[in-house]
Structure formats: structure tokens, C-alpha cells
C-alpha distance (Angstrom), angle and dihedral (degrees) to the residues before:
residue distance angle dihedral
M1 . . .
A2 3.78 . .
G3 3.81 91.4 .
E4 3.80 91.3 47.1
F5 3.79 91.3 57.4
D6 3.79 97.3 46.4
L7 3.80 87.0 96.8
I8 3.80 89.8 57.9
R9 3.79 92.1 53.2
R10 3.80 89.3 49.9
H11 3.79 90.5 52.9
F12 3.81 90.1 49.4
R13 3.81 93.5 52.0
Q14 3.79 92.9 50.3
A15 3.79 95.8 42.6
T16 3.80 104.4 97.6
A17 3.79 143.2 14.0
P18 3.82 117.3 -96.4
R19 3.79 123.8 -102.1
E20 3.79 124.3 -147.4
D21 3.81 91.3 -128.4
V22 3.82 92.1 62.0
L23 3.80 104.1 93.0
L24 3.81 93.4 176.7
G25 3.79 125.3 8.8
I26 3.79 137.6 173.4
G27 3.80 116.3 -7.7
D28 3.81 104.6 52.9
D29 3.80 133.6 74.9
C30 3.80 90.9 -95.1
A31 3.76 139.5 11.6
L32 3.80 117.9 -118.8
L33 3.78 114.0 -142.9
A34 3.81 130.3 -175.7
V35 3.81 113.1 -135.8
P36 3.83 110.6 -159.7
P37 3.81 118.6 -122.4
G38 3.78 113.9 -91.9
Q39 3.81 93.6 24.6
S40 3.78 129.3 110.1
L41 3.79 121.3 -144.6
A42 3.82 112.4 -119.0
V43 3.82 112.5 -159.4
S44 3.80 130.1 -174.1
S45 3.81 135.2 169.5
D46 3.79 133.7 -165.6
T47 3.79 133.5 178.6
L48 3.80 124.4 -154.1
V49 3.81 117.9 -163.1
S50 3.79 124.4 -162.3
G51 3.80 112.3 -110.7
R52 3.79 92.8 19.1
H53 3.80 106.3 52.6
F54 3.80 99.8 16.5
H55 3.81 138.8 11.4
P56 3.83 114.4 -99.1
D57 3.82 89.3 -123.2
T58 3.81 94.3 54.7
D59 3.80 112.8 135.7
P60 3.83 103.7 -95.5
E61 3.81 94.2 -140.2
A62 3.81 91.0 54.6
L63 3.81 88.9 45.0
G64 3.81 91.5 53.7
H65 3.80 89.1 52.6
K66 3.79 94.8 47.0
A67 3.80 95.4 44.8
L68 3.80 90.5 59.3
A69 3.81 95.1 35.4
V70 3.81 94.9 59.6
N71 3.80 89.5 54.1
L72 3.79 93.9 46.4
S73 3.80 87.2 51.6
D74 3.81 88.7 63.3
L75 3.80 90.0 53.8
A76 3.80 89.3 48.3
A77 3.80 90.0 55.5
M78 3.80 89.5 54.7
G79 3.80 92.1 48.1
A80 3.80 90.2 -117.3
E81 3.80 130.3 150.2
P82 3.84 109.8 -124.5
A83 3.80 115.1 -120.9
W84 3.81 117.3 154.3
A85 3.80 140.9 13.3
S86 3.78 140.2 -170.9
L87 3.79 123.5 -154.9
C88 3.80 129.6 -155.5
L89 3.80 118.4 -171.7
T90 3.77 129.3 -169.5
L91 3.80 108.3 -165.1
P92 3.82 132.7 180.0
E93 3.81 88.1 -138.8
A94 3.77 140.0 -10.5
D95 3.81 98.6 -91.4
E96 3.80 104.6 176.9
A97 3.82 95.9 -166.8
W98 3.82 91.5 51.2
L99 3.79 92.2 45.3
A100 3.81 93.6 47.6
A101 3.81 90.9 52.5
F102 3.82 92.3 45.5
M103 3.79 91.8 50.9
R104 3.81 91.5 47.8
G105 3.79 89.8 59.1
F106 3.80 92.7 43.0
S107 3.80 94.4 45.6
A108 3.80 96.2 46.4
L109 3.80 91.3 56.9
A110 3.81 92.4 41.3
E111 3.80 90.4 53.7
R112 3.80 91.7 51.1
F113 3.80 91.6 56.0
E114 3.83 96.4 34.8
V115 3.79 93.3 -116.2
Q116 3.81 117.9 159.4
L117 3.79 120.7 -151.7
V118 3.81 102.6 -130.6
G119 3.79 103.7 172.4
G120 3.75 149.2 -13.8
D121 3.77 147.8 149.9
T122 3.79 140.1 -123.5
T123 3.77 134.0 -151.9
R124 3.80 140.8 164.5
G125 3.81 120.3 -98.0
E126 3.79 144.2 76.3
L127 3.81 111.3 -12.6
S128 3.80 111.2 -89.6
I129 3.78 135.6 148.2
S130 3.80 126.5 -150.1
I131 3.79 120.8 -175.3
T132 3.78 130.7 -179.7
V133 3.79 118.1 -165.4
H134 3.78 128.7 -165.8
G135 3.77 125.1 -157.3
L136 3.78 139.4 172.7
V137 3.79 128.0 -121.1
E138 3.78 136.8 160.8
P139 3.81 105.9 -110.1
K140 3.80 93.8 -126.4
R141 3.83 91.1 53.3
A142 3.81 97.3 49.2
M143 3.82 111.5 118.7
R144 3.80 103.0 -140.8
R145 3.78 118.6 -169.7
D146 3.82 90.0 -130.3
A147 3.82 93.5 59.4
A148 3.83 102.4 78.7
R149 3.81 114.0 120.5
P150 3.81 135.0 -157.9
G151 3.79 109.8 -84.4
D152 3.81 95.5 28.2
L153 3.81 116.3 139.9
V154 3.81 117.8 -124.7
Y155 3.81 118.5 -131.7
V156 3.80 131.9 -179.1
T157 3.79 128.3 -160.6
G158 3.79 123.0 -138.0
R159 3.80 125.3 -12.2
L160 3.79 129.4 -39.6
G161 3.79 129.0 -135.3
D162 3.81 101.5 18.6
A163 3.80 94.6 114.2
G164 3.80 91.1 46.6
L165 3.80 91.4 51.6
A166 3.80 90.7 48.6
L167 3.80 89.5 52.5
L168 3.82 91.2 51.7
A169 3.80 89.1 50.8
R170 3.80 92.6 48.2
Q171 3.80 89.7 51.3
G172 3.81 90.2 51.1
L173 3.81 92.5 -115.0
Y174 3.80 96.2 117.7
V175 3.78 132.6 32.7
R176 3.78 121.5 -165.2
D177 3.77 128.0 -174.9
G178 3.78 113.1 -117.0
S179 3.76 132.6 26.3
M180 3.80 120.6 -27.7
A181 3.81 92.0 -169.6
S182 3.81 96.2 108.5
L183 3.80 91.6 48.9
M184 3.80 92.2 48.9
Q185 3.80 88.6 50.0
R186 3.80 89.2 56.1
L187 3.81 90.6 51.7
D188 3.80 99.4 41.9
R189 3.81 101.0 33.4
P190 3.81 109.5 29.7
E191 3.78 116.0 -174.2
P192 3.82 113.8 -128.4
R193 3.81 109.3 -136.1
V194 3.78 94.4 -134.5
A195 3.80 98.6 143.5
E196 3.80 91.5 45.0
G197 3.79 91.6 49.6
R198 3.78 93.2 51.0
Q199 3.81 91.9 49.0
A200 3.80 93.5 44.4
A201 3.80 89.7 54.1
G202 3.78 88.8 78.8
F203 3.82 91.4 60.1
A204 3.82 113.0 21.5
H205 3.78 127.2 83.3
A206 3.81 95.6 -157.3
A207 3.78 141.4 4.2
I208 3.79 143.0 -178.2
D209 3.78 132.7 -176.6
L210 3.79 121.0 -120.8
S211 3.79 107.6 -116.5
D212 3.82 98.3 134.4
G213 3.81 101.3 29.7
L214 3.80 137.0 -77.5
G215 3.79 96.9 -84.5
S216 3.78 94.8 48.0
D217 3.79 98.7 41.3
L218 3.80 95.6 42.1
G219 3.80 85.6 49.5
H220 3.81 89.9 56.3
L221 3.80 90.1 51.1
C222 3.80 92.7 48.2
E223 3.79 92.6 47.7
A224 3.80 92.0 49.9
S225 3.81 91.2 47.9
G226 3.80 97.1 42.1
V227 3.81 93.2 -123.1
G228 3.80 138.7 110.3
A229 3.80 130.6 -131.1
L230 3.79 136.6 -142.1
L231 3.82 115.0 -153.9
Y232 3.80 125.8 -156.9
L233 3.80 103.0 -137.5
E234 3.79 93.5 -163.4
S235 3.82 90.5 55.1
L236 3.80 97.4 55.8
P237 3.82 108.2 121.2
I238 3.81 109.0 -121.9
S239 3.78 134.8 163.7
E240 3.79 124.4 -115.9
A241 3.81 89.5 -102.9
V242 3.81 93.4 54.8
R243 3.81 90.6 42.7
D244 3.82 89.0 54.9
Y245 3.81 90.2 49.1
V246 3.81 91.9 51.2
A247 3.82 91.1 47.2
E248 3.81 91.6 50.4
T249 3.79 97.6 44.1
G250 3.81 106.4 21.9
D251 3.81 85.1 -132.8
W252 3.82 116.4 137.3
S253 3.80 94.4 178.1
L254 3.81 94.5 105.3
P255 3.82 97.8 63.7
L256 3.80 91.9 33.6
S257 3.79 104.2 43.7
A258 3.81 113.4 4.1
G259 3.79 113.0 113.4
D260 3.80 135.9 -144.6
D261 3.82 96.9 62.4
Y262 3.83 93.5 115.3
E263 3.77 92.3 -161.9
L264 3.80 121.8 141.9
V265 3.79 128.5 -106.0
L266 3.80 110.9 -155.0
T267 3.80 130.7 -173.1
V268 3.79 112.2 -150.8
P269 3.82 126.1 -174.6
G270 3.78 114.2 -115.6
D271 3.79 94.0 -118.5
R272 3.82 89.3 60.8
Q273 3.80 96.1 46.5
Q274 3.79 98.1 102.0
A275 3.79 94.4 44.0
F276 3.81 91.9 46.3
E277 3.79 94.3 48.9
A278 3.80 91.0 46.9
A279 3.80 90.4 53.2
A280 3.81 93.1 43.7
R281 3.80 91.5 55.7
H282 3.80 87.1 73.0
W283 3.81 93.8 54.6
T284 3.79 120.3 105.1
V285 3.81 91.1 -129.1
P286 3.82 125.2 59.4
V287 3.80 121.3 -111.3
A288 3.81 123.3 -151.9
W289 3.82 130.6 -161.1
V290 3.80 102.4 -133.7
G291 3.81 107.1 163.4
């Protein structure tokens, strides 16, 4: 089996551009990484399993993108700058075409955010993907989910419910006139809000990324912080497609509870509202005050 997976190791070594803070990368028992003075190391891991988190026939290039994106989204919620990643793959067989496409999607996103792949592992079995990402953040700027305070304002980046609507369409449970391409893009290639998270860290008390839906994830933040939240339903940011769905069905579950949006929820103190909104106007993604 070792010979069979040599191709995987080759793909790992060629995956990303080197960083100066990687003292030792792929090829040894451990990676050696230089953490700058005054920075904390932010670490997050996620596992995606075929048949549970993605369809077995999912385009491997899109899957490579999404597998890294969902981890970078966690760093974004902490206000951290992405730096390094490790990748563990369990594959039914060493399919070079599949692996090449997967690594193209992974590497393209890693290059955008200057993330170096510094380690990983491979084994034979049911298809699954485990990624650990490491980022850097000043301790005082980290947006912990237990740091929300009474009176904070709740903001959301982007649009809610698009990925959930795309999933309904893919399952044949909803048909919409016109192209679904933009919705499918939101489901298959989520955009981690890294820049927005880093900029919000100067204003927000707490943050969380939306992997399981607004209601669920905001609930986690509130529970950790010992606070409650009041949401303004009419202020939830939704696309025209989701608005049409709500109008047709009267069902608000997509923007409230559908997962896979990977937007950020931010809690901002009232005395920073004007400064935060002024800064957010320069972001490339809209931000809505929702509670």
C-alpha cells in the first residue's frame, strides 16, 4: 500500500507555496512552525465524511475547495490570519485523477489565503477528509464565542439560506425558474469571510461562523456567553431566490436554520456601532444588523 500512496504524498508536497515561518514541512515526523511574538495560535479541525457531509459524486475540485473553506471559516470567526494546514485523507483507492482535481481546489484556495500545507496522512477506507488549520491572532483581538455581552448588537455577513435552497433543489425538493448556478456555487464553494473576520476583530466582542444555521449557531454563542438574543426577522439578509421561496411557502426555516452558509455572526457593542458600520461599508460583502 505504501507504494500505491506515493502519488498522494507527491500531491501533498506540491500543493502550496512555502512560507518563511515554516521551518520544517512535509516529509518529517512533525512540522516545525515559527509563531511570531505577541501572537496566539488559533487551531481548528473539521472532518467531512462521504454520504453524510457530501454526496459521493461531488465534483472533487469543488470538494477540495469546500473542505479547506469550512476550516478557514472557523479561523475567520476568531479573527485569525490563516497560516498552515494539515490534511488527512481516507480513500477507497488511489485515484490519481480524483486526487489531482481535489488538490487543485484545495491548493487554489490555500494560495489565495497564503496557507501552506505542512503535513498530513493517508489511509485506505471509506472516503473522508480531515483538515486542521492553524492561524495567528493577537490575544486581545480574538473573537471568542463566550465574549458576547448584554446590549451587544447582532450582525450577519452576506446572505442567509442560499446553500440550504441549493440543497433542496439538488434533492429535487424545490424547483425554481431560472438559473440555480449562483445558489449551487454558494453550496459547493463557500467563501470563508477571513478578511471580514480580521477587520471585525477590532470592533466585535464575539463571533461564530454559520455552519449549522443562524438559530443553532447563534444559540451556541448565546449559551457560551450566558446571554439571550432577539432577532429581527424582517432584517435577515436573504437573496431574491430565498425571498421568493419564503413568499411561496411561508417557510422561514432556510434563513433561520439551514446550514452551510459559512457567514459570520458578530456581536458589536452599541458604542462601536457607528464606527463598525462605517468600516463595514468598505467590505466586499454586505453586513446586516439583525438583532
